[in-house]
N, C-alpha and C positions, 0 to 999 in steps of 0.2 A: 458910569463914572461909580469907583467902588466907596463905601462909607467903613472908614476904620475906625474904630471903635477901642482904647485902650481902657480897660476895665480895672479899677485900681484906685485906693485912698492918695495917692501921690507921694508913695513912699519914695526910695530911690529907685529899688527895679523897674518899679511903675514909670518913671521918667527915663529910664535906660528904655525899655520895651518902646515908650513911643519916638526914643531917638532913632533904635533899630528900624525901627517900623517906617518912620519918615525917609532913611537913608535907603531902605531898600525898595520903596514906593518912588522915590525919585532916579535912582538908579535903573528900574525897569521901564522908567518914563511913564508911569500909570498916571490917569486921572483921580484924583481921591480926595476923600474930604475927612480928615482926624477929628475925632472927638474922642474928649476925657471924659468917661462916665466916673464920677467919685460917690454917687449917693447907693450906700451898702444894700438897699431895696432894689436897687434897678439891678446891680450887680448878681443879686444872688437871683432874680427873676429870667438872669441868662443859664441859671442852673451852677452858677460860678461859686465854687468852695474856697476856691485857694487864687489869691492873686500873686501878682498882676496876670489878667488874661489880655487876650486878644479876639476881638468879634471882627469878621469880615462880612459886609452886608448881612449883620443879624446873626451869622453863625461863628459861634464860638472856634477858633483854630488851635489855640494854644490857652494853656491855662496852668498857672504855678511855675514859670521858666521864662525865661529873657532867651530867645534861640538866637543863634549866631546870626550874622549878616547873610550866610548864602542860606540856611535854612530859612530865613525867613523871605527870602527872594522865592525861595520853593513853593511856599505857604502863598504868597502873593499873588503868583503867576495861575496858580491851579484853579 
């Protein structure tokens, strides 16, 4: 099971990243758990300075943007 973490304070881009991530994970039929990390200290602990960001199993894969659905599928299938 993959742990997908949305790192951000809850801004509209953060919400869009969460939606795109869930849609891509479901279309790939992945087993996953989605977590929303809003604590700025925890986010900085990932080394992220620009939100929104996505971490997959604790590794930051995207920061500062919302990838397209196709880009997200590629990120999640790696």
